[in-house]
C-alpha positions in Angstrom: 3.2 13.6 24.1 1.6 16.1 21.8 -0.9 13.5 20.7 1.7 10.9 19.9 0.9 7.3 20.8 4.0 5.1 21.0 3.9 1.3 21.0 7.2 -0.2 22.1 8.5 -3.7 21.5 10.6 -5.5 24.1 13.8 -5.4 22.0 16.0 -2.9 23.9 17.7 -1.6 20.8 14.5 -0.6 19.2 13.2 1.0 22.4 16.2 3.2 22.6 15.7 4.2 19.0 12.0 5.1 19.6 13.1 7.3 22.6 15.7 9.1 20.4 13.0 9.9 17.9 10.7 11.3 20.5 13.3 13.5 22.0 14.8 15.0 18.8 13.6 16.7 15.7 12.6 14.4 12.9 15.0 14.5 10.0 13.6 15.7 6.7 13.0 12.3 5.3 10.8 11.2 8.2 8.8 14.4 8.5 5.1 14.7 7.5 3.7 16.6 4.6 2.6 19.4 6.9 6.0 19.6 8.5 7.8 19.9 5.2 5.3 22.4 3.9 5.7 24.4 7.1 9.5 24.5 6.4 8.7 26.0 3.0 6.5 28.6 4.7 9.1 29.7 7.2 11.8 29.6 4.5 14.0 27.1 6.3 13.8 24.7 3.3 12.9 25.0 -0.4 11.6 22.3 -2.7 15.1 22.1 -4.2 16.8 21.6 -0.9 14.3 18.9 0.2 14.5 17.1 -3.2 18.3 17.1 -3.1 18.1 15.6 0.4 16.0 12.7 -0.7 18.1 12.1 -3.8 21.2 12.0 -1.7 19.6 9.5 0.6 18.5 7.4 -2.3 22.0 7.4 -3.6 23.4 6.4 -0.2 20.9 3.7 0.9 19.1 2.3 -2.2 22.1 0.3 -3.5 21.3 -2.0 -0.5 17.6 -1.5 -0.3 16.9 -1.9 -4.0 13.6 -0.1 -3.9 13.9 2.0 -7.0 13.7 0.7 -10.6 14.4 4.2 -12.0 15.5 7.3 -10.2 14.2 10.5 -11.9 16.9 12.9 -10.6 16.9 15.4 -13.4 13.1 15.8 -13.8 12.6 15.8 -10.0 15.1 18.7 -9.6 13.6 20.6 -12.6 10.1 20.3 -11.0 11.5 21.4 -7.6 13.1 24.4 -9.3 9.9 25.3 -11.0 7.9 25.0 -7.8 10.5 27.1 -5.8 9.8 30.1 -8.1 6.0 30.1 -7.6 4.3 32.9 -5.8 2.8 32.1 -2.4 -0.8 32.4 -3.7 0.0 29.8 -6.3 1.7 27.5 -3.8 -1.4 27.5 -1.6 -3.5 26.0 -4.4 -1.3 22.9 -4.6 -2.2 20.4 -1.8 1.1 18.4 -2.3 3.3 21.4 -3.0 7.0 20.4 -3.0 6.3 16.9 -1.6 8.7 14.2 -2.9 6.9 11.0 -3.7 7.5 7.9 -5.8 5.2 5.6 -7.8 5.1 1.8 -8.4 6.6 1.0 -11.7 3.2 0.0 -13.1 2.1 3.6 -13.5 2.8 5.1 -16.9 5.1 8.1 -16.7 5.7 10.3 -19.7 9.2 9.6 -21.1 10.2 7.3 -18.3 10.6 3.5 -18.4 7.6 1.7 -17.1 8.5 -2.0 -16.8 6.0 -3.5 -14.5 8.7 -5.7 -12.9 9.1 -7.6 -16.2 11.8 -8.2 -18.7 9.5 -8.1 -21.7 8.6 -4.4 -21.0 12.1 -3.2 -20.2 12.1 -0.9 -23.3 8.6 0.4 -22.7 8.7 4.3 -22.5 5.2 5.7 -22.5 4.5 9.1 -24.1 1.9 10.1 -21.6 1.3 10.1 -17.8 -1.1 7.7 -16.1 -4.0 9.6 -14.5 -2.5 9.1 -11.0 0.9 10.4 -12.0 -0.7 13.4 -13.8 -2.8 14.2 -10.7 0.2 14.0 -8.4 2.1 16.4 -10.6 -1.0 18.7 -10.8 -1.1 18.8 -7.0 2.5 20.0 -6.8 4.2 16.7 -5.9 7.7 15.9 -7.0 8.1 12.5 -8.6 11.5 11.0 -7.4 11.2 7.9 -9.4 9.6 4.5 -10.2 9.6 1.7 -7.7 10.5 -2.0 -8.0 7.8 -4.6 -7.8 7.2 -8.3 -8.3 6.8 -9.3 -12.0 3.5 -8.2 -13.3 2.5 -7.2 -9.8 2.1 -10.9 -8.7 4.3 -12.6 -6.1 7.6 -13.6 -7.8 10.4 -11.5 -9.3 11.8 -11.5 -12.8 15.5 -12.5 -12.6 16.5 -9.2 -14.4 14.8 -7.1 -11.7 16.0 -6.3 -8.1 14.2 -7.5 -5.0 13.6 -4.7 -2.5 14.9 -5.4 1.1 12.7 -4.9 4.1 14.5 -2.1 6.1 13.5 -3.7 9.4 15.3 -6.9 8.6 16.8 -7.7 5.2 16.0 -11.4 5.6 12.3 -10.8 6.1 9.5 -10.5 3.5 8.9 -6.8 2.5 5.4 -7.7 1.2 4.2 -8.0 -2.4 3.8 -6.8 -5.0 4.3 -3.1 -3.9 7.5 -4.1 -2.1 9.5 -1.2 -3.5 6.7 1.2 -2.4 6.8 -0.2 1.1 10.6 -0.3 1.4 11.2 3.2 0.0 8.5 4.9 2.2 9.6 3.0 5.3 13.2 3.9 4.8 12.6 7.5 4.1 13.5 7.4 0.4 10.3 9.2 -0.4 7.6 10.9 1.7 4.9 8.7 0.3 4.3 6.3 -2.6 1.7 4.7 -4.7 1.0 0.9 -4.6 -1.6 -1.3 -6.2 -3.7 -4.0 -4.6 -5.2 -7.0 -6.3 -4.9 -9.6 -3.5 -3.2 -7.6 -0.8 -0.4 -5.7 -2.3 -0.9 -2.4 -0.6 -1.7 -4.0 2.7 1.0 -6.7 2.8 4.0 -4.3 2.3 2.3 -1.7 4.6 2.1 -4.3 7.3 5.6 -5.7 6.7 7.2 -2.3 6.6 5.3 -0.4 9.4 3.2 1.9 7.2 -0.3 3.3 6.7 -1.8 2.0 3.4 -5.2 2.8 2.0 -6.9 0.5 -0.5 -9.7 2.7 -1.7 -13.1 1.7 -2.9 -12.9 0.0 -6.3 -13.4 2.9 -8.8 -12.3 5.7 -6.4 -8.9 6.0 -8.1 -8.4 5.8 -11.9 -6.4 2.9 -13.3 -5.9 4.6 -16.7 -2.3 4.2 -17.7 -1.6 1.6 -14.9 -0.6 -1.8 -16.1 -3.2 -4.4 -15.3 -2.8 -7.6 -13.3 -6.4 -8.5 -12.9 -8.7 -5.7 -14.1 -11.8 -6.5 -11.9 -9.6 -6.7 -8.8 -7.0 -4.0 -9.2 -6.9 -1.0 -6.9 -4.4 1.9 -6.7 -3.7 3.7 -3.4 -1.2 5.5 -1.2 1.3 4.2 1.3 2.7 6.7 3.8 4.1 6.9 7.4 0.9 8.4 8.9 -2.8 8.7 8.3 -2.7 12.5 7.5 -0.3 12.0 4.6 -2.2 9.0 3.2 -5.4 10.9 3.1 -3.7 13.9 1.4 -2.3 11.7 -1.3 -5.6 9.9 -1.8 -7.5 13.1 -2.1 -5.0 14.2 -4.8 -5.4 11.1 -6.9 -9.1 10.3 -6.4 -12.1 11.3 -8.5 -13.9 10.5 -11.7 -11.8 10.0 -14.9 -13.5 9.8 -18.3 -10.5 7.7 -19.5 -11.4 4.9 -17.0 -15.1 3.8 -17.2 -14.9 2.0 -13.9 -14.3 5.1 -11.9 -17.0 6.4 -9.6 -18.8 9.6 -10.9 -17.8 11.7 -7.8 -15.4 14.5 -7.0 -12.0 13.9 -5.3 -12.2 12.7 -1.7 -12.2 15.2 1.2 -11.4 14.4 4.8 -12.8 17.4 6.8 -13.4 15.5 10.0 -10.2 13.5 10.1 -8.8 14.9 13.4 -12.0 14.4 15.3 -11.0 11.6 17.6 -14.4 11.6 19.5 -15.7 8.4 18.0 -19.0 8.3 19.9 -21.8 7.0 17.7 -19.5 4.9 15.6 -20.1 1.1 15.7 -17.1 -1.1 14.9 -17.6 -4.8 14.3 -15.1 -7.4 15.5 -15.4 -11.1 14.7 -13.2 -13.2 17.0 -13.3 -16.3 14.8 -12.3 -14.4 11.7 -9.7 -12.3 13.4 -8.1 -14.7 15.8 -8.2 -18.3 14.6 -4.8 -19.4 13.2 -3.5 -15.9 13.6 -0.1 -15.0 15.2 -0.8 -14.4 18.9 1.2 -11.1 19.0 -0.9 -9.7 16.1 -4.1 -10.7 17.9 -2.9 -9.0 21.1 -2.0 -5.8 19.2 -5.4 -5.6 17.5 -7.2 -6.2 20.8 -5.1 -3.3 22.3 -6.2 -1.1 19.4 -9.9 -2.0 20.1 -9.4 -0.8 23.7 -8.0 2.5 22.4 -10.9 2.9 20.0 -13.4 2.1 22.7 -11.8 4.6 25.0 -12.2 7.1 22.2 -16.0 6.5 22.3 -16.5 3.9 19.6 -18.9 1.0 20.3 -17.2 -2.4 19.7 -19.8 -4.9 18.6 -19.0 -8.6 18.4 -20.2 -10.0 15.2 -20.2 -13.5 13.6 -20.4 -14.6 10.1 -19.8 -17.8 8.1 -16.1 -18.6 7.4 -15.1 -17.2 4.0 -11.8 -19.1 3.9 -13.2 -21.6 1.4 -14.0 -18.9 -1.1 -10.4 -17.5 -1.2 -9.0 -20.2 -3.5 -11.3 -19.0 -6.3 -9.3 -15.8 -6.5 -6.5 -17.7 -8.3 -8.8 -18.6 -11.2 -10.0 -15.0 -11.6 -6.5 -13.5 -11.2 -4.7 -15.9 -13.5 -7.3 -15.7 -16.3 -7.4 -11.9 -16.2 -3.6 -11.6 -16.0 -3.3 -13.9 -19.1 -5.8 -11.6 -20.9 -3.7 -8.5 -19.9 -0.5 -10.0 -21.3 -1.9 -11.5 -24.6 0.3 -9.1 -26.6 3.5 -10.7 -25.2 2.5 -14.1 -23.9 3.0 -16.8 -24.9 4.9 -15.2 -27.9 7.7 -14.0 -25.6 7.2 -16.6 -22.8 11.0 -17.0 -22.5 11.3 -13.4 -21.2 9.1 -14.0 -18.2 10.4 -15.2 -14.9 9.5 -18.7 -13.5 6.7 -17.5 -11.2 4.8 -15.2 -13.6 5.3 -17.5 -16.6 3.7 -20.3 -14.6 0.9 -17.9 -13.5 0.1 -16.9 -17.0 0.2 -20.5 -18.2 -2.3 -21.3 -15.4 -4.5 -18.5 -16.6 -4.4 -19.8 -20.2 -6.0 -23.0 -19.0 -8.9 -21.5 -17.0 -12.0 -22.4 -18.9 -15.1 -20.2 -19.3 -17.0 -22.5 -17.0 -14.2 -22.3 -14.3 -14.1 -18.5 -14.6 -17.9 -18.2 -14.2 -17.9 -20.6 -11.3 -15.1 -18.6 -9.6 -17.1 -15.4 -10.2 -20.1 -17.0 -8.5 -18.1 -18.0 -5.5 -16.7 -14.4 -5.4 -20.3 -13.2 -5.3 -21.2 -15.5 -2.5 -18.2 -14.2 -0.4 -19.4 -10.7 -1.2 -22.9 -11.6 0.1 -21.5 -12.9 3.3 -19.5 -9.8 3.9 -22.4 -7.5 3.0 -24.5 -9.2 5.7 -21.7 -9.0 8.2 -21.6 -5.2 7.7 -25.3 -4.8 8.6 -25.5 -2.7 11.7 -21.9 -1.6 11.9 -20.0 1.4 10.4 -16.7 -0.5 9.9 -15.0 -3.7 10.7 -11.7 -4.2 12.6 -9.4 -7.1 11.8 -5.6 -7.8 11.3 -4.0 -6.8 8.0 -2.1 -10.0 7.8 -2.2 -13.3 9.7 1.4 -13.5 10.7 4.7 -11.6 11.0 7.0 -11.1 8.0 8.5 -14.5 7.1 12.1 -15.4 5.9 12.8 -14.9 2.2 15.8 -15.4 0.0 16.5 -15.4 -3.8 15.5 -19.0 -4.2 12.1 -18.0 -3.1 11.9 -14.5 -4.7 13.0 -15.8 -8.1 11.4 -19.2 -7.7 8.3 -21.0 -9.0 4.7 -20.5 -8.0 5.0 -23.6 -5.7 8.2 -22.4 -4.1 7.0 -18.9 -3.5 3.6 -19.8 -2.1 5.0 -22.5 0.1 7.3 -20.0 1.8 4.2 -18.2 3.1 2.6 -21.4 4.3 -0.1 -20.9 1.8 -3.0 -22.3 3.3 -5.4 -20.0 1.6 -6.0 -18.3 4.9 -2.9 -16.1 4.2 -5.1 -13.9 2.2 -8.0 -14.0 4.6 -8.0 -10.3 5.4 -7.1 -9.0 1.9 -8.9 -11.0 -0.9 -12.4 -10.5 0.4 -12.1 -6.8 0.1 -10.6 -7.0 -3.4 -13.5 -9.2 -4.3 -16.1 -6.7 -3.1 -14.1 -3.5 -3.5 -14.7 -2.2 0.0 -12.2 0.5 1.2 -9.6 -0.5 3.8 -6.9 1.3 5.8 -4.0 -0.6 7.3 -2.3 1.1 10.2 0.7 0.1 12.4 -0.6 -1.6 15.6 2.7 -2.2 17.5 5.9 -4.2 17.4 6.5 -7.9 17.9 8.9 -9.2 20.5 11.4 -9.7 17.7 11.1 -6.0 16.7 9.0 -6.3 13.6 6.1 -4.1 12.8 2.5 -5.3 13.2 -0.7 -4.0 11.5 -4.4 -3.8 11.9 -7.0 -3.1 9.2 -10.2 -1.0 9.3 -12.7 -1.9 6.6 -15.6 0.4 5.6 -18.7 0.4 3.6 -18.2 1.5 -0.1 -17.1 5.1 -0.4 -16.5 5.5 3.3 -12.8 6.3 3.1 -13.3 9.4 5.2 -14.8 7.5 8.1 -12.3 4.6 8.2 -9.4 7.1 8.0 -10.9 9.0 10.9 -11.2 5.8 12.9 -7.6 4.9 11.9 -6.4 8.4 13.0 -7.5 7.8 16.6 -5.0 5.1 17.5 -2.4 6.3 15.0 -1.8 9.9 16.2 1.0 9.2 15.8 2.7 5.8 15.9 6.2 6.6 14.9 8.4 3.9 13.3 12.1 3.9 12.8 13.6 1.4 10.4 17.2 0.3 10.6 18.0 3.0 8.0 17.5 5.9 10.3 
């Protein structure tokens, strides 16, 4: 149907909702960037009318969803009014003209609270924009607000901060730490959002909330003005409802930044071949042991279904094998805790009482990591990277799940609980981060896309991993099975 690929679960209520979406015009809050910009072109909408629509939807739904830390109503409307007065020639220069987005509350925003999910920073009002916020504004985007997250971008929440609710099922995990980004985008409270990923926090909420999420190559997107969790692992990237929108947002925020010495000395990303779904000549690797052992059977089936779609599009699916990397995942904790402790030295342990149980324990763990332990963990990280580098020999990209299982049950005792309580809720054998940590270790780009629905009506997700700086290729591969998978949360 006009290029749409629909995956339907067995839950009748959800199937009916899918069919309703197919047969009717999408409401503004579920339209794509192109659809909204087309409405500006034909004068059926203006940036002001669209912004007002989103702000009313936030006011109506977010008291229950709790995705926003700060709603920037006044500045959003001022920006919308300014954009509405631009001449057509000026509008065409702005790739995100009039597009309402929101950013994770790690990203400095001039004159707006940036709390990082903490209590200790709840009076922090920056006097400048982070590079990613500045670039979104420069591209013509309208910033609706700042989004809730776990404390410090780890896994637990500060008791003074709200916990976003998964719009598919309020009792299920919305993903961490970019939970507010996932919830707001899934529920149509923004058109797209920015998340950050240190151990999976773009991919986990994208998978849990039925979204497309791109974790770019390390250094593709500036982290200047973005609060650190672990500097050598942190990535910033977009979360949207389709591949087109994700690539447009990534193009707007990518590129070299002299304020961040870790950025790659290259121009912003372009995606000229995105819609070419003829994948002949592209070799995609798939490792059965890596992608299927101890993985939820419905997720495995959905990934295998996607492999068939990709093969039918012309791609060559190559079975590959490599040494298990599960044993290297535990070393992520030493690196992350130590670097998080370093990032919070100004306030910890001096203001330890202002931190929630999880993140306080996390920083305490980091304070005890010795130089020898950090060096040893870094060596194990390098070994994992070497295994993955060899696995990518002879393939253009790798296909695997985004997560090993469906969103699990959560409640406040878990969300606001200790490290042990939170990690136990996920059954943390280390394999939980099997598909995320290795690509934070090595900085390879990934795109997570919806791969179907479980029998219980929850979204599932697959991940495409590319060689460094191959965002364009993996996005093109992701576009083929995702043109378009349409999801409707319970907030339709």
